Residue, then its C-alpha position, 0 to 999 in steps of 0.5 A: x485783138x479779140x478775146x473770148x472766154x468761150x468757144x466762138x466770138x460771137x458776129x464772127x467766122x473763125x477761119x483758121x484756128x492756130x496754135x495755143x498761146x500763154x502768157x505769164x507774169x508775177x505781182x512784183x512786175x507791179x499792179x498791172x501784172x495781169x495786163x503784162x501777161x495778157x499783153x504776152x498772150x496777145x503778142x504770141x497770137x500777133x506773131x502767129x497772124x492771129x487777130x482774136x483768142x477764144x478759150x481764153x482762161x486766167x490762173x493765178x498761183x501763189x508763189x511765196x509770202x505775197x508773190x503771185x504768178x499769173x498764167x493766161x492762155x488760150x487758142x490763137x485763132x485768125x476771124x472776120x465778120x460773119x458778113x466776110x469783112x475782115x478785122x480792123x488793123x494792119x498786119x502786126x510787127x514781128x516781135x521775138x516770143x522765142x522765150x514764149x514758144x514752147x520748145x519742140x524736141x523728138x524725146x519721149x514725153x515724161x509721164x505727168x504726176x496723177x493728184x486727186x483733191x475735193x473730188x477733182x483729179x489734176x495733173x501736174x507737170x513732172x518739171x515744174x509741178x503747175x497743176x491742170x485739171x483733168x476732165x473725161x469726155x463721152x469717149x473716155x479719154x483725158x482732156x485738159x480743156x483748151x489744149x490739144x494733143x501735141x504729138x500724134x505718134x505717142x499713144x495718150x494726150x501730150x501738151x505743152x507745160x504753160x509755165x516751163x514749156x516741157x512737153x509731158x504726157x497725161x495719164x490714162x483715167x484708172 
């Protein structure tokens, strides 16, 4: 599985954009908890028939004492070499990733809590408190890097929390 922190992968052409993928693990799961979280994100991407992840990010949160939780996330994509050759590897085995997939519902989303710190603006998931740094694009719209709006029927930006899967609305910049 190819992984890139950038919006593309040098030498490859993106044929299809899939969905956001993520993985979480706690430091109590052993020294390789970072690899566990990355493997979960890769399995989620493979489940979607993706062969690469772009816009890949890692965030580590302190929980208590010396326990940390890591969250990795990015956009799953299907790529091929720029000369048209497919990327190697066989079709992945299907795995049950229901626990890691965001739960969709038809209810209106909750509104995120806005927080400011050191000149940066964050929104926090109303359910679990996970923080996301917000940016404002050239059109004045609030964005979170690596996230797309998941509900076109509701005004504003709605995302799924990477930690708990809750759908919430990011308030407009004011």
